[in-house]
KENULUM-599331 format. One record per residue: residue number from 0; residue in three letters; y, z, x negated of N, C-alpha, C in turn. Coordinates in steps of 0.1 Angstrom, whole numbers. Layout:
BEGIN
 resi resn   n.Y   n.Z   n.X  ca.Y  ca.Z  ca.X   c.Y   c.Z   c.X
  NUM  ALA     Y     Z     X     Y     Z     X     Y     Z     X
...
***
This chain:
BEGIN
 resi resn   n.Y   n.Z   n.X  ca.Y  ca.Z  ca.X   c.Y   c.Z   c.X
    0  MET   -99   -32   -60  -111   -25   -64  -110   -20   -78
    1  ILE  -119   -11   -81  -119    -5   -95  -124   -15  -105
    2  ASP  -121   -13  -118  -125   -22  -128  -139   -18  -132
    3  LEU  -148   -28  -132  -162   -26  -136  -163   -22  -150
    4  ARG  -154   -27  -159  -155   -23  -173  -152    -8  -174
    5  THR  -143    -3  -167  -140    12  -167  -152    19  -162
    6  LEU  -159    14  -151  -171    21  -146  -181    22  -157
    7  ARG  -184    11  -164  -194    11  -174  -191    20  -186
    8  GLU  -178    19  -191  -174    25  -203  -171    40  -201
    9  ASP  -166    44  -189  -162    57  -187  -165    62  -173
   10  PRO  -178    62  -169  -181    66  -156  -177    80  -152
   11  ASP  -175    89  -162  -170   103  -158  -156   103  -153
   12  ARG  -148    93  -157  -135    92  -151  -135    89  -136
   13  LEU  -144    80  -132  -146    77  -118  -151    89  -110
   14  ARG  -161    96  -117  -166   108  -110  -155   118  -108
   15  ALA  -147   121  -118  -136   130  -117  -126   126  -106
   16  SER  -123   113  -105  -114   108   -95  -120   110   -81
   17  GLN  -132   107   -80  -139   109   -66  -138   124   -62
   18  ARG  -140   133   -72  -140   147   -68  -125   151   -65
   19  ALA  -115   145   -72  -101   149   -70   -97   144   -56
   20  ARG  -103   134   -51  -100   129   -37  -109   136   -27
   21  GLY  -118   144   -31  -127   150   -21  -138   141   -16
   22  GLU  -141   130   -25  -151   120   -21  -164   123   -29
   23  ASP  -175   117   -24  -188   118   -30  -188   111   -44
   24  ASP  -191   118   -54  -192   112   -68  -205   106   -71
   25  SER  -215   107   -62  -228   101   -64  -227    86   -63
   26  VAL  -216    81   -57  -215    66   -56  -214    60   -70
   27  VAL  -211    68   -80  -210    62   -94  -224    58   -98
   28  GLU  -234    66   -96  -247    63  -100  -252    51   -93
   29  THR  -249    50   -80  -253    38   -72  -247    25   -78
   30  LEU  -234    26   -81  -227    15   -86  -232    11  -100
   31  LEU  -235    21  -108  -241    17  -122  -254    11  -120
   32  ASP  -262    16  -111  -276    10  -109  -275    -4  -104
   33  LEU  -266    -7   -94  -264   -20   -89  -259   -30   -99
   34  ASP  -249   -25  -107  -243   -33  -117  -254   -37  -128
   35  SER  -262   -27  -132  -272   -30  -142  -283   -40  -137
   36  ARG  -287   -38  -124  -297   -47  -119  -291   -61  -117
   37  ARG  -279   -62  -113  -272   -75  -111  -271   -82  -124
   38  ARG  -267   -75  -135  -266   -81  -148  -280   -86  -153
   39  GLY  -290   -77  -150  -304   -81  -154  -309   -93  -147
   40  ALA  -306   -94  -134  -310  -106  -126  -302  -118  -131
   41  LEU  -290  -117  -134  -282  -128  -139  -287  -133  -152
   42  SER  -290  -123  -161  -296  -127  -174  -309  -134  -173
   43  ARG  -318  -130  -164  -330  -137  -161  -328  -151  -156
   44  PHE  -318  -152  -147  -315  -165  -141  -310  -175  -152
   45  GLU  -301  -170  -161  -296  -178  -172  -307  -182  -182
   46  THR  -316  -173  -185  -327  -176  -194  -336  -186  -188
   47  LEU  -340  -184  -176  -349  -194  -169  -342  -207  -167
   48  ARG  -329  -207  -164  -322  -220  -162  -321  -228  -175
   49  ALA  -319  -220  -186  -318  -227  -199  -332  -233  -202
   50  GLU  -343  -226  -200  -356  -232  -202  -359  -244  -193
   51  GLN  -354  -243  -181  -356  -254  -171  -349  -266  -176
   52  LYS  -337  -265  -181  -329  -276  -186  -336  -282  -199
   53  SER  -342  -273  -207  -348  -278  -219  -361  -286  -216
   54  ILE  -369  -281  -207  -381  -288  -202  -377  -302  -196
   55  GLY  -366  -302  -188  -362  -314  -182  -359  -325  -192
   56  LYS  -354  -321  -204  -351  -331  -214  -363  -336  -221
   57  THR  -374  -328  -222  -386  -332  -229  -396  -339  -221
   58  VAL  -395  -338  -208  -405  -344  -199  -405  -359  -201
   59  SER  -393  -365  -202  -393  -380  -203  -399  -385  -216
   60  ARG  -400  -376  -226  -406  -380  -239  -421  -377  -240
   61  ALA  -426  -369  -230  -440  -366  -231  -449  -376  -223
   62  SER  -462  -374  -225  -471  -383  -218  -484  -376  -216
   63  GLY  -492  -381  -207  -506  -376  -205  -506  -362  -200
   64  ASP  -516  -354  -206  -518  -340  -202  -505  -332  -205
   65  GLU  -499  -335  -216  -487  -327  -220  -476  -329  -209
   66  LYS  -474  -341  -204  -464  -343  -194  -467  -336  -181
   67  ALA  -480  -336  -178  -485  -330  -165  -482  -315  -166
   68  ALA  -485  -309  -178  -483  -295  -180  -468  -291  -179
   69  LEU  -460  -300  -185  -446  -297  -185  -440  -298  -170
   70  LEU  -445  -308  -163  -441  -309  -149  -445  -297  -140
   71  ASP  -457  -292  -143  -462  -280  -136  -453  -268  -140
   72  ARG  -449  -267  -153  -441  -256  -157  -427  -258  -151
   73  ALA  -422  -270  -150  -409  -272  -144  -408  -268  -130
   74  LYS  -419  -271  -123  -420  -268  -109  -420  -252  -107
   75  ASP  -428  -246  -116  -428  -231  -115  -415  -225  -119
   76  LEU  -408  -231  -129  -395  -226  -133  -385  -228  -122
   77  ALA  -385  -239  -115  -376  -241  -104  -377  -230   -93
   78  ALA  -389  -226   -90  -391  -215   -81  -385  -202   -86
   79  GLN  -388  -199   -99  -383  -187  -105  -368  -187  -106
   80  VAL  -362  -198  -110  -347  -199  -111  -341  -197   -97
   81  LYS  -347  -203   -87  -341  -201   -74  -342  -186   -70
   82  SER  -354  -180   -73  -356  -165   -69  -346  -157   -77
   83  ALA  -344  -159   -90  -335  -151   -98  -321  -153   -94
   84  GLU  -317  -165   -91  -303  -168   -86  -301  -160   -73
   85  SER  -311  -161   -64  -309  -154   -51  -308  -139   -53
   86  GLU  -316  -134   -62  -316  -119   -65  -302  -115   -71
   87  ALA  -297  -123   -80  -284  -120   -86  -273  -120   -76
   88  GLU  -273  -130   -67  -263  -132   -56  -264  -120   -46
   89  LYS  -276  -116   -43  -278  -105   -34  -273   -92   -39
   90  LEU  -276   -89   -52  -271   -77   -58  -256   -78   -60
   91  ALA  -251   -89   -64  -236   -91   -65  -229   -88   -52
   92  GLY  -235   -92   -41  -229   -90   -28  -230   -75   -24
   93  GLU  -241   -68   -28  -242   -54   -25  -232   -46   -33
   94  LEU  -231   -50   -46  -221   -44   -55  -207   -45   -50
   95  ASP  -203   -57   -46  -189   -60   -41  -187   -52   -28
   96  ASN  -197   -52   -19  -195   -44    -7  -193   -29    -9
   97  LEU  -200   -24   -19  -198   -10   -22  -185    -7   -30
   98  LEU  -181   -16   -39  -169   -15   -46  -157   -14   -36
   99  TYR  -158   -22   -25  -147   -22   -16  -145    -9    -8
  100  THR  -155     0    -9  -154    12    -2  -149    23   -12
  101  VAL  -148    20   -24  -144    31   -34  -129    30   -37
  102  PRO  -122    41   -35  -108    42   -37  -104    40   -51
  103  ASN   -91    38   -53   -86    36   -67   -88    49   -75
  104  LEU   -88    47   -88   -89    59   -97   -76    66   -97
  105  VAL   -77    79   -95   -65    88   -95   -59    89  -109
  106  GLU   -46    87  -110   -39    87  -123   -40   101  -129
  107  GLU   -42   102  -142   -42   114  -149   -28   122  -147
  108  GLY   -29   134  -143   -17   142  -141   -14   144  -126
  109  ALA   -20   136  -117   -18   139  -103   -25   152   -99
  110  PRO   -18   159   -90   -24   172   -86   -38   171   -79
  111  ALA   -46   181   -81   -59   181   -74   -57   188   -60
  112  GLY   -66   185   -51   -66   192   -38   -62   182   -27
  113  GLY   -59   188   -15   -56   180    -3   -42   180     1
  114  GLU   -40   178    14   -26   175    20   -16   186    16
  115  ASP   -20   199    15   -11   210    13   -10   213    -2
  116  ASP   -16   206   -11   -17   209   -25    -8   201   -34
  117  PHE     3   195   -27    13   187   -35    20   196   -44
  118  VAL    26   190   -54    34   198   -64    49   194   -62
  119  LEU    57   204   -60    72   202   -58    78   198   -72
  120  ILE    84   186   -72    91   182   -84   105   186   -85
  121  GLU   113   184   -73   127   189   -73   132   190   -59
  122  GLU   142   198   -57   149   198   -44   164   194   -47
  123  VAL   169   185   -39   182   180   -41   191   181   -29
  124  GLY   203   186   -31   213   187   -20   213   201   -14
  125  GLU   223   203    -6   224   216     1   222   214    16
  126  LYS   213   222    21   209   222    35   222   225    43
  127  PRO   224   218    54   236   221    62   236   235    69
  128  SER   247   241    70   248   254    77   258   251    89
  129  PHE   253   254   101   260   251   114   265   264   120
  130  ASP   278   264   125   283   276   133   281   274   148
  131  PHE   271   265   151   267   262   165   252   259   165
  132  GLU   247   259   177   232   256   178   230   241   176
  133  PRO   224   237   165   222   222   163   213   216   173
  134  LYS   216   203   176   208   196   185   198   187   177
  135  ASP   186   184   183   177   176   175   181   161   177
  136  HIS   174   153   169   179   139   168   178   131   182
  137  LEU   168   135   190   167   128   203   178   132   212
  138  GLU   181   145   213   192   149   221   205   143   217
  139  LEU   208   142   204   219   136   198   219   121   201
  140  GLY   208   115   199   207   100   202   210    97   217
  141  GLU   205   106   226   208   103   240   223   105   243
  142  LEU   229   116   237   244   118   239   252   106   234
  143  LEU   247   100   223   255    89   216   251    76   223
  144  GLY   242    76   232   237    63   238   230    54   227
  145  ALA   224    61   218   218    54   206   203    52   208
  146  ILE   196    62   214   181    61   215   177    62   230
  147  ASP   169    54   234   164    54   248   149    54   248
  148  MET   143    66   248   128    68   248   122    65   262
  149  GLU   129    69   272   124    67   286   122    53   289
  150  ARG   131    44   287   129    30   290   120    23   280
  151  GLY   119    29   268   109    24   258    95    26   264
  152  ALA    93    38   269    80    41   275    77    33   287
  153  LYS    88    30   295    86    22   307    82     8   304
  154  VAL    88     3   294    86   -11   290    73   -13   283
  155  SER    70    -4   273    59    -6   264    49     5   263
  156  GLY    52    17   268    43    28   267    48    39   258
  157  SER    40    49   256    44    60   248    46    56   233
  158  ARG    55    63   227    58    61   212    65    48   210
  159  PHE    71    42   220    80    31   219    94    35   223
  160  PHE   105    28   219   118    32   222   128    21   220
  161  PHE   140    22   226   150    13   224   161    19   215
  162  LEU   165    12   204   178    16   197   189     7   204
  163  ARG   199    14   208   210     6   215   223    11   210
  164  GLY   234     3   212   247     7   208   248    11   193
  165  VAL   253    23   191   255    28   177   241    31   171
  166  GLY   231    32   178   217    34   173   213    21   166
  167  ALA   215    10   172   212    -3   166   221    -6   154
  168  ARG   234    -2   156   243    -5   145   239     4   133
  169  LEU   235    16   135   231    25   125   219    20   117
  170  GLN   209    15   124   197    10   117   200    -3   109
  171  LEU   208   -12   116   211   -24   109   220   -21    96
  172  GLY   229   -12    98   237    -8    86   229    -2    75
  173  LEU   220     7    79   212    14    69   203     4    61
  174  LEU   196    -5    68   187   -14    62   195   -25    54
  175  ASN   207   -29    59   215   -38    51   219   -31    38
  176  MET   223   -19    39   227   -12    27   216   -11    17
  177  ALA   204    -8    22   192    -7    14   189   -21     7
  178  MET   190   -31    15   187   -45     9   198   -48    -1
  179  GLN   210   -45     1   221   -48    -9   218   -40   -22
  180  GLN   214   -28   -21   211   -20   -33   199   -27   -40
  181  ALA   189   -31   -33   178   -38   -39   182   -50   -46
  182  ILE   190   -58   -40   195   -71   -46   203   -68   -59
  183  GLU   211   -58   -59   219   -54   -71   210   -49   -82
  184  ALA   198   -44   -78   189   -39   -88   180   -50   -93
  185  GLY   181   -62   -88   174   -74   -93   162   -78   -84
  186  PHE   160   -72   -73   150   -75   -64   153   -88   -56
  187  ILE   143   -96   -53   144  -108   -45   143  -104   -31
  188  PRO   152  -106   -22   151  -102    -8   141  -112    -1
  189  MET   133  -106     8   123  -113    15   122  -109    30
  190  ILE   120  -118    39   117  -115    53   102  -121    54
  191  PRO    92  -112    53    78  -117    53    73  -118    67
  192  PRO    62  -126    69    55  -126    82    49  -112    84
  193  VAL    48  -109    97    42   -95   100    28   -97   106
  194  LEU    23  -109   107     9  -111   111     2  -117    99
  195  VAL    -9  -111    95   -16  -116    83   -31  -117    85
  196  LYS   -37  -125    77   -51  -128    77   -59  -115    73
  197  PRO   -72  -114    77   -80  -103    73   -81  -101    58
  198  GLU   -82  -111    50   -83  -110    36   -70  -104    30
  199  SER   -59  -106    36   -47  -100    31   -47   -85    34
  200  MET   -51   -81    46   -52   -67    50   -62   -60    41
  201  LYS   -74   -66    40   -85   -60    32   -81   -59    18
  202  GLY   -74   -69    12   -71   -69    -2   -61   -58    -6
  203  THR   -53   -54     4   -43   -43     1   -49   -29     4
  204  GLY   -61   -29     9   -68   -16    12   -65   -10    25
  205  PHE   -60   -18    35   -56   -12    48   -67   -14    59
  206  LEU   -78   -19    55   -90   -19    64   -99    -8    60
  207  GLY  -111    -8    63  -120     3    60  -116    15    67
  208  GLU  -113    26    60  -110    39    67   -97    39    74
  209  HIS   -88    29    71   -75    28    78   -76    18    90
  210  ALA   -87    12    93   -88     2   103   -83     7   117
  211  SER   -85    19   120   -81    25   133   -66    25   134
  212  GLU   -59    24   123   -44    25   124   -38    11   126
  213  VAL   -46     1   125   -40   -13   125   -42   -20   138
  214  TYR   -32   -27   142   -33   -35   154   -39   -49   151
  215  HIS   -50   -52   158   -57   -65   155   -56   -74   167
  216  LEU   -54   -87   165   -54   -97   175   -67  -105   174
  217  PRO   -77  -101   181   -91  -107   178   -91  -122   181
  218  GLU   -84  -127   191   -85  -141   195   -80  -150   183
  219  ASP   -70  -144   175   -65  -152   164   -70  -147   151
  220  ASP   -77  -135   151   -82  -128   139   -70  -126   129
  221  LEU   -60  -121   134   -48  -117   126   -45  -102   129
  222  PHE   -38   -97   119   -34   -82   120   -19   -81   119
  223  LEU   -14   -72   127     0   -68   126     1   -58   114
  224  VAL    11   -60   106    12   -52    94    19   -38    97
  225  GLY    15   -28    90    21   -15    91    32   -13    81
  226  THR    33   -22    71    43   -22    61    43   -36    55
  227  SER    55   -40    50    56   -53    44    49   -53    30
  228  GLU    45   -42    25    36   -42    13    25   -52    14
  229  VAL    19   -53    26     7   -62    28    10   -76    25
  230  PRO    20   -83    32    23   -97    29    29   -99    15
  231  MET    36   -89    10    42   -91    -4    31   -89   -14
  232  ALA    21   -81   -12    10   -80   -22     2   -93   -22
  233  ALA     0   -99   -10    -8  -111    -8     0  -123   -12
  234  TYR    13  -122   -14    22  -134   -16    17  -142   -29
  235  HIS    12  -135   -39     8  -142   -51    -7  -141   -52
  236  ALA   -15  -140   -41   -29  -140   -42   -34  -153   -48
  237  ASP   -45  -152   -57   -51  -163   -63   -42  -171   -72
  238  GLU   -32  -164   -78   -22  -170   -87   -23  -163  -101
  239  ILE   -19  -171  -111   -16  -165  -124    -1  -166  -127
  240  LEU     5  -154  -128    19  -153  -130    24  -155  -144
  241  ASP    36  -158  -146    42  -159  -159    44  -145  -165
  242  GLY    36  -142  -175    37  -128  -181    50  -125  -187
  243  GLY    57  -135  -192    70  -133  -198    81  -130  -188
  244  SER    78  -133  -175    88  -130  -165    86  -117  -157
  245  LEU    75  -110  -160    72   -97  -154    82   -87  -158
  246  PRO    86   -77  -149    81   -76  -136    87   -85  -125
  247  TYR    79   -89  -115    84   -96  -103    87   -85   -93
  248  ARG    99   -85   -88   103   -75   -78   108   -81   -66
  249  TYR   103   -77   -54   106   -82   -41   110   -70   -32
  250  ALA   120   -73   -23   124   -63   -13   121   -69     1
  251  GLY   112   -64     8   108   -70    21   114   -62    33
  252  TRP   121   -69    42   126   -63    54   117   -68    65
  253  SER   110   -58    72   101   -63    83   100   -52    94
  254  THR    96   -56   105    92   -47   116    78   -43   112
  255  CYS    74   -31   114    61   -25   111    54   -19   123
  256  PHE    41   -20   124    34   -16   136    22    -7   132
  257  ARG    21     4   138    11    14   135     5    20   148
  258  ARG    -8    20   149   -14    25   162   -13    40   163
  259  GLU   -11    47   151   -10    62   151   -23    68   158
  260  ALA   -34    62   155   -47    67   160   -49    81   154
  261  GLY   -54    90   162   -57   103   158   -44   113   157
  262  SER   -33   108   162   -21   116   161   -17   122   175
  263  TYR   -26   122   184   -24   127   197   -17   141   196
  264  GLY    -6   143   203     1   156   204    10   158   192
  265  LYS    10   150   181    19   152   170    32   144   171
  266  ASP    43   151   169    56   144   169    58   135   181
  267  THR    55   140   193    56   132   205    71   130   209
  268  ARG    80   139   204    94   138   208   102   130   197
  269  GLY   109   120   202   118   113   193   111   102   186
  270  ILE   118    98   174   114    86   167   107    89   154
  271  ILE   101   101   152    95   105   140    82    97   138
  272  ARG    74    97   148    61    90   147    59    81   159
  273  VAL    61    68   156    62    58   166    53    46   163
  274  HIS    51    37   172    42    25   170    50    13   163
  275  GLN    63    13   164    70     2   159    83     7   153
  276  PHE    86     2   141    98     6   134   102    -5   124
  277  ASP   114    -4   118   118   -14   108   119    -7    94
  278  LYS   117   -15    84   117    -9    70   121   -19    60
  279  VAL   127   -14    49   129   -22    37   120   -16    27
  280  GLU   111   -24    21   101   -20    12   103   -27    -2
  281  MET   103   -19   -12   103   -25   -26    88   -28   -30
  282  PHE    86   -39   -37    73   -42   -42    74   -48   -56
  283  SER    66   -43   -65    67   -48   -79    53   -53   -84
  284  TYR    53   -64   -91    42   -68   -99    46   -66  -114
  285  THR    37   -59  -122    41   -56  -135    28   -56  -144
  286  ARG    30   -55  -157    18   -53  -166    13   -39  -164
  287  PRO     0   -37  -165    -6   -24  -163     0   -13  -172
  288  GLU     3   -16  -184     9    -6  -193    23    -2  -190
  289  ASP    29   -10  -181    43    -7  -177    44    -1  -163
  290  ALA    32     1  -157    32     5  -143    38    20  -141
  291  HIS    34    29  -150    39    43  -149    54    43  -149
  292  GLU    61    37  -158    75    37  -159    81    30  -147
  293  GLU    75    19  -143    80    12  -131    80    21  -118
  294  HIS    69    29  -118    68    39  -107    80    48  -106
  295  LEU    83    53  -118    95    63  -119   108    56  -115
  296  ARG   109    43  -119   121    35  -115   122    34  -100
  297  LEU   111    31   -93   111    30   -79   115    43   -72
  298  LEU   110    54   -78   114    67   -72   129    69   -74
  299  ASP   135    65   -86   149    67   -88   157    59   -78
  300  TRP   153    47   -75   160    38   -65   159    45   -51
  301  GLU   148    51   -48   147    58   -35   157    70   -34
  302  LYS   158    77   -45   167    89   -46   182    84   -45
  303  GLU   184    73   -51   198    67   -50   202    64   -36
  304  MET   193    59   -28   195    56   -14   198    69    -6
  305  LEU   189    79    -9   191    92    -2   204    99    -5
  306  ALA   209    97   -18   222   102   -21   233    95   -14
  307  LYS   231    83   -11   242    75    -4   243    80    11
  308  VAL   232    84    17   233    89    31   235   104    31
  309  GLU   237   110    19   240   125    18   230   134    26
  310  LEU   217   131    23   207   140    29   201   149    19
  311  PRO   200   162    22   192   171    14   177   167    14
  312  TYR   171   167     3   157   163     3   149   169    -9
  313  ARG   136   168    -8   128   172   -20   119   161   -24
  314  VAL   114   161   -36   105   151   -41    92   158   -44
  315  ILE    80   153   -39    68   159   -41    58   149   -47
  316  ASP    49   155   -55    38   147   -62    25   150   -53
  317  ILE    20   139   -47    10   140   -37    -4   143   -44
  318  ALA   -12   152   -39   -25   155   -44   -35   144   -42
  319  GLY   -45   144   -51   -55   133   -51   -62   132   -37
  320  GLY   -64   143   -31   -72   142   -18   -63   137    -7
  321  ASP   -50   135    -9   -41   130     2   -36   116    -1
  322  LEU   -41   110   -12   -37    97   -16   -44    86    -7
  323  GLY   -37    75    -4   -43    64     2   -53    57    -7
  324  VAL   -61    49    -1   -72    42    -8   -67    35   -21
  325  SER   -55    28   -20   -50    19   -30   -43    27   -41
  326  ALA   -37    39   -38   -28    45   -47   -35    53   -57
  327  ALA   -30    52   -70   -35    60   -81   -26    73   -82
  328  ARG   -13    71   -78    -4    82   -78     7    79   -68
  329  LYS    12    90   -61    22    88   -51    32    99   -51
  330  PHE    45    95   -50    56   105   -49    62   103   -35
  331  ASP    64   114   -28    71   113   -15    85   120   -16
  332  CYS    95   114    -9   108   121    -8   108   125     7
  333  GLU   111   138     9   111   144    22   125   149    25
  334  ALA   131   144    36   145   149    40   144   161    49
  335  TRP   154   169    48   155   182    56   158   178    70
  336  LEU   151   184    80   154   182    94   158   196    99
  337  PRO   171   199   102   175   212   105   168   218   117
  338  THR   166   210   128   160   216   140   146   219   139
  339  GLN   139   213   129   125   216   127   123   227   116
  340  GLY   134   229   108   134   239    97   124   235    86
  341  GLN   122   222    84   112   217    74   116   204    69
  342  TYR   110   200    58   112   187    52   102   177    58
  343  ARG   106   165    61    98   155    66    99   142    58
  344  GLU    88   135    56    87   124    47    96   112    52
  345  VAL   104   107    43   113    95    46   110    84    37
  346  THR   106    87    25   102    76    16    89    79     9
  347  SER    82    69     4    70    71    -4    69    60   -14
  348  THR    65    63   -26    63    52   -36    49    54   -43
  349  SER    42    43   -44    28    44   -49    26    34   -61
  350  ASN    19    39   -71    14    31   -81    -1    27   -78
  351  CYS    -3    14   -75   -16    10   -71   -24     4   -83
  352  THR   -18     5   -95   -24    -1  -108   -30   -15  -105
  353  GLY   -42   -18  -109   -48   -31  -107   -57   -32   -95
  354  PHE   -57   -22   -87   -66   -21   -76   -65   -32   -66
  355  GLN   -52   -34   -61   -50   -45   -51   -51   -59   -58
  356  ALA   -46   -60   -71   -46   -72   -78   -60   -78   -80
  357  ARG   -70   -69   -82   -84   -74   -84   -89   -79   -71
  358  ARG   -86   -73   -60   -90   -77   -47   -84   -91   -43
  359  LEU   -71   -92   -47   -63  -104   -43   -63  -115   -54
  360  ALA   -69  -112   -65   -69  -121   -77   -55  -125   -81
  361  VAL   -47  -115   -84   -33  -118   -89   -34  -114  -104
  362  ARG   -31  -124  -112   -32  -122  -127   -20  -127  -134
  363  TYR   -19  -124  -147    -9  -130  -156   -16  -133  -169
  364  ARG    -9  -141  -177   -15  -144  -190    -9  -134  -201
  365  ASP   -17  -128  -209   -12  -119  -219    -8  -127  -231
  366  LYS    -4  -120  -242     2  -127  -253    -8  -136  -260
  367  ASP   -21  -134  -258   -31  -143  -263   -35  -154  -253
  368  GLY   -28  -155  -242   -31  -165  -232   -42  -162  -223
  369  LYS   -48  -150  -224   -59  -146  -215   -54  -141  -202
  370  PRO   -60  -145  -191   -57  -139  -178   -61  -125  -176
  371  GLN   -51  -117  -172   -54  -102  -169   -48   -99  -156
  372  HIS   -54   -89  -149   -48   -85  -136   -35   -77  -138
  373  VAL   -26   -80  -129   -13   -72  -129   -15   -59  -123
  374  ALA    -5   -50  -123    -5   -38  -115     5   -40  -104
  375  THR     3   -34   -93    12   -35   -81    17   -22   -77
  376  LEU    30   -21   -73    36    -9   -69    45   -11   -57
  377  ASN    46    -1   -49    55    -2   -37    63    11   -35
  378  GLY    74     9   -28    82    21   -25    92    18   -13
  379  THR    93    27    -4   102    26     8   116    28     4
  380  LEU   125    19     8   139    21     4   147    26    16
  381  ALA   143    23    28   149    28    41   141    24    52
  382  THR   141    33    63   133    30    75   139    36    87
  383  THR   134    33    98   140    38   111   140    53   111
  384  ARG   130    59   106   129    74   106   141    81   100
  385  TRP   148    74    91   159    80    85   170    84    95
  386  ILE   170    76   106   181    79   116   180    93   121
  387  ALA   167    98   123   166   112   127   172   122   118
  388  ALA   170   120   105   176   129    95   191   128    94
  389  ILE   196   116    95   210   113    94   218   120   106
  390  LEU   212   118   118   219   124   130   219   139   129
  391  GLU   208   145   125   207   160   126   215   166   115
  392  ASN   215   160   103   223   167    92   238   165    92
  393  HIS   242   154    99   256   151   100   263   153   113
  394  GLN   256   161   122   261   163   135   273   173   135
  395  GLN   281   172   146   292   182   148   290   189   161
  396  ALA   298   199   164   296   208   175   297   200   188
  397  ASP   305   190   189   307   182   202   297   172   204
  398  GLY   287   171   195   276   161   197   279   148   189
  399  SER   291   147   183   294   135   175   287   136   161
  400  VAL   286   125   154   279   125   141   288   118   131
  401  VAL   290   124   120   298   118   109   289   108   102
  402  VAL   294    96   100   286    86    93   289    88    78
  403  PRO   278    89    70   280    91    55   289    80    50
  404  LYS   297    84    40   308    75    35   303    62    30
  405  ALA   292    62    23   287    49    17   282    40    28
  406  LEU   278    46    39   272    38    50   282    32    60
  407  ARG   295    37    59   305    33    69   308    18    69
  408  PRO   309    12    57   312    -2    58   301   -11    64
  409  TYR   289    -6    64   278   -13    70   276   -10    85
  410  VAL   281     1    90   280     5   104   293     1   111
  411  GLY   304     1   104   317    -2   110   324    10   117
  412  LEU   319    22   115   324    34   122   324    45   112
  413  ASP   333    54   113   334    67   105   326    78   112
  414  VAL   327    78   126   321    88   134   314    82   146
  415  LEU   302    86   149   296    82   161   299    92   172
  416  GLU   305    87   183   310    96   194   301    96   206
  417  PRO   299   107   213   291   107   225   297    97   235
  418  VAL   288    91   243   293    81   253   298    89   265
  419  LYS   308    83   272   314    89   283   304    89   295
***
């Protein structure tokens, strides 16, 4: 959630952020009013409580009419204290509920606008030129015996698939290479749980407006994660971290689940938009003042992975109106898909500042020993979707696919050949 101190000291910053996201900025006035009333009720409670304690100490020394008057006053104060406490708690609850609906403050410098208003940062690599009609990733996957959508649908329904043979080897090799890169960069490898409690999902900002995207198991009140960002963000919930050891960096390998609600008719062919996929996700806990530079480091590690698989790609700065609830700034890397004639997202890295840490109570001690909220950041290092771009960009006329040189030791093949 947003910092109440920022709300009080610089409400115009939140107003501007809301407008940049295309959200209603009148929520700022409501928040300020609730915060003021809550603090007033709390002050009244504390004043009345102090008087109640003072009278309690003098009653035993009083006698006669004075004692009777003090007892009457104590009784009256007890009712007022209870009422003031109830009012403060009620207003605190209303304030918290509203704060949970307000997205993170957009970082200064992020583009304004919506989905199509991103800013191009750079284009890297040369798009392939074919002297034959290129096949799309699904046709190639079927020729290679790598992707089986038909049986995936038979077994589980639409937007499910089997990776088999070289398809399975390609995914395992890709994710192993990503994990090895993360380890060499100092990340701690993790295999996190993919079922989490509601407070973990809510704390990372994936409920609320994103609830329709999430699979829920009501009998157990657990949620299937759409990214290992969720369990890794909640890993240190309610903890105070060692400030001298920051940043804490983790790389989580997990299966991810997304309902893809509202995507009817979009990317129905192949493995671009599916309900289940695997991913290696980087996650960092750092000091707030170091978050911007950490964000750029995560982006550099993503670009390093894309260079290893020899994909042409571009980097874009996502506009405020297209940011997720938790992100203050987000960069996407989009790989070129020849048969679609367009770039498609393959990685994303977000700076969530202290937004998730406040919800999950993740703090560190500063140089004065005072607890402060950390900043959290995340970034995709590799995912199943990359297979589509690898197959299409490295295909040959006979339907075979050249394995990128850096990936060959992890796949165990130089070329993926069509099955007989």
